[in-house]
C-alpha positions as CSV (number, residue, x, y, z in Angstrom):
1,M,12.2,-108.8,203.0
2,L,15.5,-109.0,202.2
3,L,15.6,-112.5,201.3
4,I,13.2,-112.4,198.6
5,L,15.3,-108.9,197.2
6,L,18.5,-111.3,196.8
7,S,16.2,-113.9,195.1
8,W,14.7,-111.6,193.0
9,I,18.2,-109.9,191.9
10,Y,19.2,-114.1,190.8
11,I,15.9,-114.6,188.9
12,L,16.1,-111.4,187.4
13,F,19.7,-111.9,185.8
14,T,18.6,-115.7,185.0
15,T,16.0,-114.4,183.1
16,I,17.8,-111.8,181.5
17,N,20.1,-114.4,180.3
18,L,17.3,-116.9,179.0
19,G,15.0,-114.3,177.7
20,F,18.5,-112.6,175.5
21,G,19.0,-116.0,174.3
22,L,15.8,-116.8,173.2
23,D,15.3,-112.8,171.2
24,K,19.5,-114.0,170.0
25,M,17.8,-118.1,168.8
26,I,14.9,-116.5,167.0
27,S,15.6,-112.7,165.7
28,L,12.8,-110.7,168.0
29,K,15.2,-107.5,168.3
30,N,13.4,-107.0,171.6
31,K,14.5,-103.8,172.7
32,N,12.5,-103.5,176.5
33,F,13.9,-104.7,179.8
34,A,11.2,-106.4,181.5
35,V,9.9,-107.7,178.5
36,T,13.2,-109.7,178.2
37,S,12.6,-110.8,181.4
38,I,9.7,-112.1,180.6
39,L,10.4,-114.0,178.0
40,G,13.4,-115.3,180.2
41,L,10.0,-116.5,182.1
42,F,8.6,-118.3,179.3
43,I,12.2,-120.2,178.8
44,A,11.9,-121.3,181.9
45,T,9.0,-122.3,182.4
46,I,9.1,-124.8,179.2
47,F,12.8,-126.0,180.3
48,G,10.9,-126.7,183.7
49,S,7.8,-128.6,181.5
50,I,10.1,-130.4,179.9
51,W,12.2,-131.9,183.2
52,A,9.0,-132.2,185.4
53,I,8.2,-134.7,183.3
54,F,11.0,-136.6,183.6
55,G,11.7,-135.5,187.5
56,R,11.8,-133.2,190.2
57,I,12.5,-129.7,190.3
58,N,15.1,-129.8,192.6
59,I,19.3,-128.8,193.3
60,E,19.8,-131.4,190.3
61,F,17.8,-128.8,187.9
62,H,19.1,-125.8,189.3
63,L,22.6,-127.2,188.9
64,V,21.5,-127.5,185.0
65,L,20.4,-124.0,184.9
66,L,23.4,-122.5,186.1
67,L,25.4,-124.1,183.4
68,I,22.6,-122.7,180.7
69,N,22.9,-118.9,182.9
70,G,27.1,-119.0,182.9
71,F,27.4,-120.0,178.9
72,L,24.4,-117.9,178.1
73,F,26.1,-115.0,180.5
74,L,29.6,-115.8,178.9
75,K,28.8,-116.0,175.5
76,F,26.7,-112.7,174.8
77,K,28.4,-110.8,178.0
78,K,28.8,-107.8,176.3
79,P,25.6,-107.7,174.6
80,I,23.6,-109.0,177.7
81,L,25.7,-106.1,179.7
82,E,24.2,-103.3,176.9
83,V,20.4,-104.9,178.0
84,Y,21.3,-103.5,181.6
85,Y,23.2,-100.8,180.6
86,N,20.3,-99.3,178.2
87,F,17.9,-99.7,181.0
88,I,20.1,-97.9,183.6
89,T,20.0,-95.3,180.9
90,Q,16.1,-95.0,179.8
91,F,15.7,-94.9,183.8
92,K,18.2,-92.1,184.7
93,Q,16.0,-90.5,181.4
94,L,12.6,-90.5,183.6
95,S,10.8,-87.7,185.3
96,I,12.4,-87.3,189.2
97,G,8.8,-87.9,190.0
98,L,8.6,-91.3,188.1
99,Q,12.0,-92.4,189.5
100,L,11.1,-92.1,192.5
101,Y,7.9,-93.9,191.9
102,L,9.2,-96.9,190.6
103,Y,11.9,-97.1,194.0
104,L,8.8,-96.9,195.9
105,T,6.7,-99.1,194.3
106,T,9.8,-101.6,194.6
107,F,9.5,-101.7,197.9
108,L,6.3,-101.8,198.6
109,I,5.9,-105.3,195.9
110,I,8.9,-106.8,198.0
111,A,7.3,-105.7,201.2
112,Q,3.6,-107.1,200.0
113,C,5.5,-110.3,199.3
114,A,7.0,-111.0,202.4
115,A,3.7,-110.7,204.3
116,V,1.4,-112.9,205.0
117,P,-0.7,-114.2,201.7
118,Y,-4.1,-113.4,200.9
119,V,-5.3,-115.7,198.0
120,I,-7.6,-118.2,199.3
121,D,-6.3,-120.7,196.3
122,N,-3.0,-120.8,198.0
123,E,-4.4,-122.4,200.9
124,S,-6.2,-125.0,199.0
125,Y,-3.8,-126.4,195.9
126,Y,-0.8,-123.5,195.1
127,V,1.2,-124.9,197.8
128,Q,1.1,-128.1,197.6
129,T,1.0,-128.2,193.4
130,I,4.2,-126.5,193.3
131,K,5.6,-128.7,196.7
132,W,5.1,-131.7,194.6
133,I,7.2,-130.5,191.6
134,N,9.5,-129.4,193.7
135,E,9.8,-133.5,195.1
136,Y,8.8,-135.1,191.9
137,G,7.9,-133.3,189.3
138,F,4.5,-135.0,187.6
139,I,2.9,-137.1,189.4
140,K,1.0,-139.6,187.5
141,G,-3.1,-139.3,188.6
142,L,-2.0,-136.6,190.9
143,A,-5.6,-134.8,190.7
144,N,-6.9,-138.4,192.1
145,L,-5.3,-137.4,195.6
146,H,-7.1,-133.7,194.6
147,I,-9.3,-133.2,192.4
148,F,-7.4,-129.2,192.2
149,F,-4.1,-130.6,191.6
150,G,-5.3,-131.5,187.7
151,Q,-5.3,-127.3,187.5
152,T,-1.1,-127.3,188.0
153,S,-0.9,-124.2,186.0
154,G,2.3,-123.2,183.9
155,W,3.2,-120.8,185.9
156,H,3.3,-123.0,189.0
157,I,6.1,-124.8,186.8
158,T,7.5,-121.2,186.8
159,Q,7.3,-120.8,190.2
160,A,8.7,-124.2,191.3
161,V,11.7,-123.3,188.8
162,F,12.7,-120.6,191.4
163,N,11.3,-121.1,194.5
164,F,14.4,-122.4,195.7
165,S,12.9,-125.2,197.6
166,F,16.1,-127.1,198.8
167,L,17.7,-123.7,200.0
168,Y,14.2,-122.2,201.5
169,K,11.5,-123.2,202.2
170,N,9.4,-120.0,201.6
171,F,10.1,-118.3,199.1
172,N,6.7,-118.2,197.3
173,D,6.7,-114.3,195.3
174,L,7.0,-114.9,191.5
175,S,4.1,-113.1,191.1
176,G,5.2,-110.0,192.8
177,F,8.6,-110.0,190.7
178,C,6.0,-110.3,187.8
179,L,4.1,-107.1,189.1
180,L,6.8,-105.4,188.9
181,L,8.4,-106.2,185.3
182,G,4.4,-105.0,184.9
183,N,5.2,-101.6,186.6
184,I,8.2,-101.2,185.0
185,F,7.0,-101.3,181.8
186,A,4.6,-99.5,182.2
187,I,6.1,-96.5,183.6
188,F,8.7,-96.2,180.6
189,K,5.4,-96.3,178.2
190,L,3.8,-93.5,180.1
191,N,7.2,-91.3,180.2
192,S,7.0,-92.3,176.2
193,Y,3.2,-90.8,176.7
194,F,4.1,-87.5,177.9
195,D,6.4,-86.9,175.2
196,N,4.4,-88.6,171.9
197,Q,0.4,-88.4,173.2
198,N,0.1,-91.9,171.7
199,K,-3.3,-93.0,173.4
200,S,-1.9,-96.7,173.5
201,Y,1.4,-96.2,175.8
202,L,-1.1,-93.8,178.0
203,I,-3.3,-96.5,178.8
204,V,-0.7,-99.1,179.0
205,G,1.4,-96.5,181.2
206,L,-1.9,-96.3,183.9
207,L,-1.4,-99.8,184.9
208,P,0.5,-98.6,187.8
209,L,-3.2,-97.4,189.5
210,S,-4.3,-100.7,189.9
211,N,-2.1,-101.7,192.1
212,V,-4.7,-101.4,194.9
213,L,-5.8,-104.7,193.5
214,L,-3.7,-106.2,192.2
215,F,-1.0,-106.2,195.9
216,Q,-3.8,-108.5,197.0
217,F,-2.4,-111.1,194.5
218,I,1.5,-111.2,195.1
219,S,1.9,-113.1,198.3
220,A,1.1,-116.1,196.5
221,P,1.8,-117.7,192.8
222,S,-1.7,-116.5,191.9
223,P,-2.0,-117.7,188.1
224,D,-4.2,-114.9,187.5
225,L,-1.7,-111.8,187.6
226,P,1.2,-112.7,185.1
227,V,-2.1,-113.0,183.2
228,Y,-2.9,-109.3,183.8
229,V,0.5,-108.1,183.3
230,I,1.4,-109.9,180.2
231,S,-2.1,-108.9,178.4
232,F,-1.2,-105.7,178.9
233,I,2.2,-105.8,176.7
234,V,0.5,-108.0,174.1
235,F,-2.4,-105.7,173.5
236,F,0.4,-102.8,173.0
237,Y,1.8,-104.6,171.3
238,F,-1.2,-105.8,169.0
239,L,-2.2,-102.4,169.0
240,E,0.7,-100.8,167.9
241,N,2.0,-102.8,164.9
242,F,-1.3,-103.9,164.0
243,K,-0.5,-101.9,160.2
244,N,3.4,-102.1,160.3
245,A,3.4,-106.0,161.1
246,P,6.8,-106.5,161.8
247,F,7.8,-110.0,161.5
248,E,9.8,-109.9,165.3
249,K,6.7,-108.4,166.7
250,F,4.3,-111.1,165.5
251,N,6.8,-113.3,166.7
252,S,6.7,-111.7,170.5
253,I,2.7,-111.3,170.4
254,V,2.7,-115.4,169.4
255,I,5.0,-116.5,172.3
256,L,3.4,-114.2,174.9
257,S,0.0,-115.1,174.3
258,L,0.8,-118.9,174.2
259,F,2.5,-118.3,177.8
260,I,-0.9,-116.6,179.1
261,L,-2.6,-119.3,177.7
262,Y,-0.7,-122.0,179.5
263,I,-0.2,-120.3,182.5
264,K,-4.4,-119.4,182.2
265,P,-6.0,-121.6,179.9
266,T,-9.7,-120.0,181.0
267,V,-8.5,-116.9,178.7
268,I,-8.8,-118.7,175.4
269,A,-10.0,-116.0,173.6
270,L,-6.4,-114.2,173.7
271,L,-5.5,-117.1,171.0
272,V,-7.8,-115.0,169.2
273,L,-5.5,-111.9,168.8
274,P,-2.4,-113.5,166.8
275,F,-4.9,-115.2,164.8
276,I,-6.6,-111.7,163.7
277,F,-2.8,-110.2,163.1
278,L,-1.9,-113.1,161.2
279,L,-4.9,-112.4,158.7
280,Q,-4.5,-109.0,158.6
281,N,-0.6,-108.6,157.7
282,L,-1.4,-111.9,155.9
283,K,1.3,-111.5,152.5
284,I,3.6,-110.5,154.8
285,L,3.7,-113.2,157.4
286,K,2.9,-115.9,155.5
287,Q,6.2,-117.1,154.4
288,K,7.9,-116.7,158.2
289,L,5.4,-119.1,160.6
290,F,7.9,-121.4,161.4
291,T,9.1,-120.0,164.7
292,S,5.6,-119.3,165.6
293,F,4.2,-122.7,164.8
294,T,7.2,-124.7,166.7
295,F,6.2,-122.6,170.0
296,A,2.8,-122.8,169.3
297,L,3.1,-127.0,169.1
298,L,5.6,-127.6,172.0
299,I,3.5,-125.3,174.5
300,F,0.5,-127.5,172.3
301,G,2.3,-130.5,173.6
302,L,3.3,-129.7,177.3
303,F,-0.5,-128.9,177.8
304,V,-1.2,-131.7,176.7
305,T,1.5,-134.4,178.1
306,K,1.0,-132.6,181.6
307,N,-2.8,-132.6,181.7
308,I,-2.6,-136.6,180.8
309,I,0.0,-137.4,183.9
310,I,-1.5,-135.5,186.6
311,S,-5.1,-136.3,185.7
312,G,-5.9,-138.8,182.5
313,Y,-7.4,-135.9,180.4
314,P,-5.8,-133.9,177.8
315,F,-7.9,-130.9,178.5
316,Y,-8.6,-131.4,182.2
317,P,-11.4,-130.0,183.2
318,T,-13.3,-131.4,180.6
319,Q,-13.6,-134.6,179.2
320,F,-12.8,-133.2,175.4
321,L,-11.1,-135.8,173.0
322,S,-10.2,-138.2,176.1
323,F,-10.6,-141.1,174.2
324,R,-10.2,-143.7,176.7
325,M,-8.9,-143.6,180.6
326,Y,-5.9,-144.5,181.8
327,D,-5.6,-146.5,184.9
328,F,-4.7,-143.4,186.8
329,G,-7.5,-141.0,185.4
330,V,-9.7,-139.4,187.1
331,P,-13.0,-141.0,187.3
332,K,-15.4,-139.5,184.7
333,E,-18.5,-138.5,187.7
334,L,-15.5,-136.5,190.0
335,I,-14.4,-134.4,186.6
336,S,-17.9,-134.0,186.3
337,F,-18.9,-132.9,189.9
338,F,-16.3,-130.5,189.9
339,F,-16.9,-129.2,186.0
340,D,-20.1,-128.2,187.3
341,E,-19.1,-127.2,190.9
342,T,-16.8,-124.4,188.6
343,K,-19.4,-123.6,186.7
344,L,-22.0,-122.8,189.6
345,Y,-19.3,-121.2,192.3
346,G,-19.6,-118.4,189.3
347,F,-23.5,-117.8,190.3
348,F,-23.2,-118.9,193.8
349,L,-26.2,-121.1,192.5
350,T,-27.1,-124.5,193.8
351,K,-27.3,-127.5,190.7
352,A,-31.1,-127.4,191.8
353,E,-31.5,-123.7,191.8
354,F,-29.2,-123.3,188.1
355,H,-31.9,-125.7,186.1
356,S,-34.7,-124.3,187.9
357,L,-34.1,-120.4,186.8
358,S,-34.3,-118.5,183.3
359,Y,-30.8,-117.5,181.7
360,F,-32.3,-113.9,182.1
361,Q,-32.5,-115.1,186.0
362,I,-29.3,-116.9,186.1
363,L,-27.5,-113.1,184.8
364,I,-29.7,-111.4,187.2
365,K,-28.6,-113.2,189.7
366,W,-24.9,-113.3,188.6
367,L,-25.2,-108.9,188.3
368,T,-26.0,-108.9,192.2
369,I,-24.1,-111.9,193.7
370,N,-22.3,-110.1,196.4
371,K,-20.2,-107.2,197.2
372,I,-17.2,-107.3,195.3
373,N,-18.3,-110.4,193.3
374,A,-21.6,-107.9,192.0
375,L,-19.6,-104.6,191.7
376,F,-17.1,-106.4,189.0
377,N,-19.6,-107.9,187.4
378,V,-21.4,-104.8,186.6
379,V,-18.8,-102.8,185.6
380,S,-18.4,-105.7,183.1
381,V,-21.3,-105.3,181.7
382,I,-21.3,-101.4,181.7
383,L,-18.0,-101.6,179.9
384,V,-19.4,-103.7,177.0
385,I,-22.2,-101.5,176.4
386,V,-20.2,-98.2,176.7
387,C,-16.8,-98.5,175.0
388,P,-18.1,-99.0,171.9
389,F,-19.0,-95.3,172.3
390,F,-15.4,-94.4,173.5
391,I,-14.5,-95.8,170.5
392,Y,-16.0,-94.3,168.1
393,K,-15.4,-90.9,169.4
394,F,-11.8,-91.2,170.4
395,Y,-10.2,-94.1,169.6
396,P,-11.8,-95.2,165.9
397,K,-9.3,-97.8,165.0
398,K,-9.7,-101.1,163.3
399,S,-7.3,-103.0,166.1
400,F,-9.2,-101.8,168.8
401,W,-12.8,-102.9,167.9
402,Y,-11.1,-106.1,167.7
403,L,-9.7,-105.8,171.0
404,Y,-13.1,-104.9,172.2
405,G,-15.2,-107.9,170.0
406,I,-12.2,-110.6,172.1
407,M,-13.5,-109.0,175.0
408,V,-17.6,-109.9,174.4
409,F,-15.9,-112.9,173.0
410,Q,-14.0,-113.8,176.2
411,L,-17.5,-112.6,178.4
412,F,-19.3,-114.8,176.7
413,I,-16.9,-118.0,177.2
414,L,-17.0,-117.0,180.8
415,L,-20.9,-116.9,181.2
416,I,-20.8,-120.7,179.8
417,T,-17.9,-122.4,181.5
418,S,-16.9,-120.1,184.9
419,P,-18.5,-116.9,185.3
420,Q,-15.6,-115.5,188.0
421,F,-14.7,-111.8,187.6
422,R,-11.0,-112.7,188.6
423,F,-10.6,-114.3,184.6
424,F,-12.1,-111.3,183.2
425,I,-9.9,-108.5,185.2
426,H,-7.2,-107.7,182.4
427,F,-10.0,-106.4,180.3
428,I,-11.8,-104.7,182.7
429,L,-8.9,-103.1,183.9
430,F,-7.6,-102.7,180.1
431,F,-10.5,-101.1,178.9
432,G,-11.2,-98.9,182.1
433,F,-7.9,-97.3,181.3
434,F,-8.9,-96.5,177.4
435,I,-11.7,-94.3,178.9
436,M,-9.9,-92.8,181.7
437,A,-7.0,-92.0,179.2
438,C,-10.1,-90.9,176.6
439,I,-10.4,-88.0,179.6
440,V,-7.4,-87.7,181.6
441,K,-4.7,-86.4,180.0
442,N,-3.0,-83.9,182.0
443,K,0.6,-84.8,183.0
444,Q,1.0,-83.2,186.6
445,F,-2.9,-85.0,187.1
446,I,-1.6,-88.0,186.1
447,T,1.2,-88.2,188.5
448,I,-1.2,-87.1,190.8
449,L,-2.9,-89.9,190.9
450,L,-0.1,-92.7,190.0
451,F,1.0,-91.2,194.3
452,G,-2.4,-91.0,195.2
453,S,-3.0,-94.5,194.9
454,T,0.7,-95.8,195.8
455,F,-0.7,-94.2,199.3
456,L,-3.6,-96.3,199.2
457,V,-1.5,-99.2,199.0
458,M,0.4,-98.2,201.8
459,V,-2.3,-97.7,204.2
460,L,-3.9,-101.4,203.1
461,L,-0.1,-103.0,203.5
462,F,0.9,-101.5,206.4
463,L,-2.6,-100.8,208.6
464,P,-4.8,-103.7,209.7
465,I,-7.9,-103.3,207.0
466,K,-11.3,-104.9,207.4
467,Y,-12.9,-105.9,204.2
468,S,-16.4,-106.6,205.6
469,M,-17.7,-104.2,202.8
470,L,-16.2,-106.5,200.1
471,T,-16.5,-110.2,201.6
472,H,-18.1,-112.4,203.5
473,N,-15.3,-114.6,203.4
474,K,-13.6,-115.0,207.1
475,L,-10.8,-116.3,205.2
476,I,-10.1,-112.8,203.2
477,M,-11.4,-110.8,205.8
478,D,-8.4,-109.2,207.2
479,N,-5.6,-107.3,204.7
480,S,-2.7,-108.8,204.3
481,R,-0.2,-106.4,206.4
482,F,3.5,-106.0,206.5
483,T,5.1,-105.9,210.0
484,T,8.4,-105.7,210.7
485,N,9.0,-109.5,211.6
486,E,9.2,-109.7,207.5
487,I,12.0,-107.5,207.0
488,I,14.6,-110.2,207.0
489,F,12.9,-113.6,206.1
490,P,9.0,-113.8,204.5
491,Y,6.1,-115.0,206.1
492,Q,5.9,-119.1,205.8
493,N,4.0,-120.0,202.6
494,S,0.5,-120.3,204.0
495,K,-1.3,-118.3,206.5
496,L,-3.1,-121.0,208.0
497,K,-2.3,-122.2,211.5
498,T,-3.3,-125.4,211.6
499,N,-1.7,-128.9,212.6
500,F,-2.4,-132.0,210.6
501,Y,-2.7,-135.2,211.5
502,T,-1.6,-138.6,209.9
503,I,-5.0,-140.9,208.4
504,K,-4.7,-144.3,206.8
505,I,-7.3,-145.4,204.2
506,G,-6.4,-148.5,201.9
507,N,-3.1,-148.2,201.4
508,L,-2.8,-144.0,201.6
509,E,-1.5,-143.1,204.1
510,Y,-1.9,-139.1,204.2
511,N,-2.3,-135.9,206.0
512,S,-5.1,-134.0,207.2
513,P,-5.3,-131.0,208.8
514,D,-7.4,-130.6,211.7
515,K,-11.3,-130.2,211.5
516,N,-12.2,-126.8,211.5
517,S,-10.5,-126.1,208.3
518,Y,-12.6,-125.7,205.5
519,F,-13.6,-128.4,202.8
520,W,-10.5,-127.4,200.7
521,T,-7.9,-127.0,202.7
522,N,-4.9,-128.2,202.3
523,G,-2.1,-125.4,203.5
524,D,1.8,-126.6,203.4
525,G,1.3,-129.8,205.1
526,K,3.7,-132.6,204.6
527,L,3.0,-134.4,201.5
528,P,0.9,-136.6,200.4
529,C,-1.8,-134.3,202.1
530,V,-5.5,-133.7,201.5
531,N,-8.4,-132.6,203.7
532,T,-9.9,-136.1,205.7
533,Q,-13.4,-134.3,204.6
534,Q,-13.1,-134.3,201.0
535,I,-12.1,-138.3,200.9
536,N,-15.4,-139.1,203.3
537,Y,-17.3,-136.7,200.4
538,F,-16.2,-138.7,197.9
539,K,-16.7,-141.7,199.3
540,T,-20.0,-141.4,200.6
541,N,-21.6,-139.7,197.4
542,F,-19.4,-140.8,194.7
543,H,-17.7,-144.4,196.6
544,Y,-14.3,-143.9,195.4
545,I,-11.0,-143.1,197.7
546,P,-7.5,-141.9,196.3
547,Q,-4.8,-144.9,196.4
548,L,-1.2,-145.4,196.3
549,R,-1.0,-147.4,191.8
550,T,2.2,-149.2,193.9
551,N,4.1,-149.0,196.9
552,N,5.8,-145.8,195.4
553,I,4.5,-143.2,195.8
554,K,6.5,-141.5,192.5
555,D,4.1,-144.1,190.7
556,G,0.9,-141.8,191.6
557,F,-2.3,-142.5,192.0
558,Y,-5.4,-143.8,191.1
559,S,-9.4,-143.8,192.3
560,K,-10.5,-147.0,194.0
561,K,-14.2,-147.7,193.3
562,L,-15.6,-149.0,196.2
563,S,-18.0,-151.5,196.4
564,P,-21.6,-151.3,199.0
565,N,-20.2,-153.5,201.8
566,E,-17.0,-151.5,201.7
């Protein structure tokens, strides 16, 4: 815990400086402390992405970042200190109850981050993806080694920037830092709601009630968590500035939306939101689009460049606009396999079952999959059905109808691609809190709800719990529990206690976890690391094996096509 707290102090200092620098450069006129830090995370991600194209994000990167940090702070020392002073002043204006809540939540978030990582994908590719960036930067054809590596998220780049791998190997908790910023943003809006009775403030202010759920994401760098948090901020800005459309808020919406998209391309429906804002206020904004266009072009360029380097495809895992194969490009057969498997996983169907069922039967299967998946899938459909009634009766604003339409559009996209509920939780939470805000308005009752949900968080964090009622997956059957062992040093980046052994195939020597590990497992093995079960599966079924392009691992990987006799 203590080491995480110390690292977060430096991260906060850095992101506030970078966020203030961005604000100064393009005049966002942002006065929100949490948003300033998130803008700093955005700039760190851009800087890290550009750097990773050419080399590793390691000590040399941090020396440059430290120089930038020092320059910004010394040049703008007084206004930057005012950012902290204003935050402290606003914090003191909160009620004693809300102040205590933030103190308690901060402690619990750090404790959860120090505990055992819970997210399954952390074991399959999060840890390894970040390690590759720290040790080599973007590697050509890395997805040939493990097909999940092609999904390298902007958030993993951000985590690679702030995990300080050259100092300590177990910092992997940036999602917790993001959730803390989200709670700060929400609590301040909730406090404002108690004065202005604005429903938008209440909806966002209820975000901390979801900590019971979101805590399960923060002990690993899950890209889903920042999407949930930043989406709430974007929704709030959209609702509050839809009519008066200040240029600064439009740019903020664009930048935050681009950040979300760079983190998680599956939420592409959110990109519609700034376009709606622009079209609604075209006369005001059309003369001042250069900044937004520049950032959009920059993020698009980085996204495509990253994907081409790592996988050979500009819009991985789709083959869209893939005009030719690079020598390090993932074979199309493997891309198609991955894309199909991702889609089928959302329905928990085999390929034969999927093609034998009607669309209605597939929908019913999706709604009745199993336990927690079925619960969230059913809730999604219920929200789509009932929200129009609540919007019409309690909040009949055009801006809210647009948000509802984007929610429906996002659900449609997921149903035809990968209908996993975690790709939709930000809408479930936002519109769920909207319905709650239409019913619950009493300050005392809301405060009781906040502390009641925090009590549940404490139970899940400190007591052993079995999740057998929610899932059949043995890897996530037990909760991620904090122990006294993590008071100073956080738990290691991987929850798996597995041995690794070295295997050679062709010119590739790699580390594989033991045979008891599940198919996609990598854990925290030494680079290069991939499960030999995968190697054998793709060798047997597709006749491809990963190989080094040269004798130098920095030159990347390619998939070698085997002859029938090999």
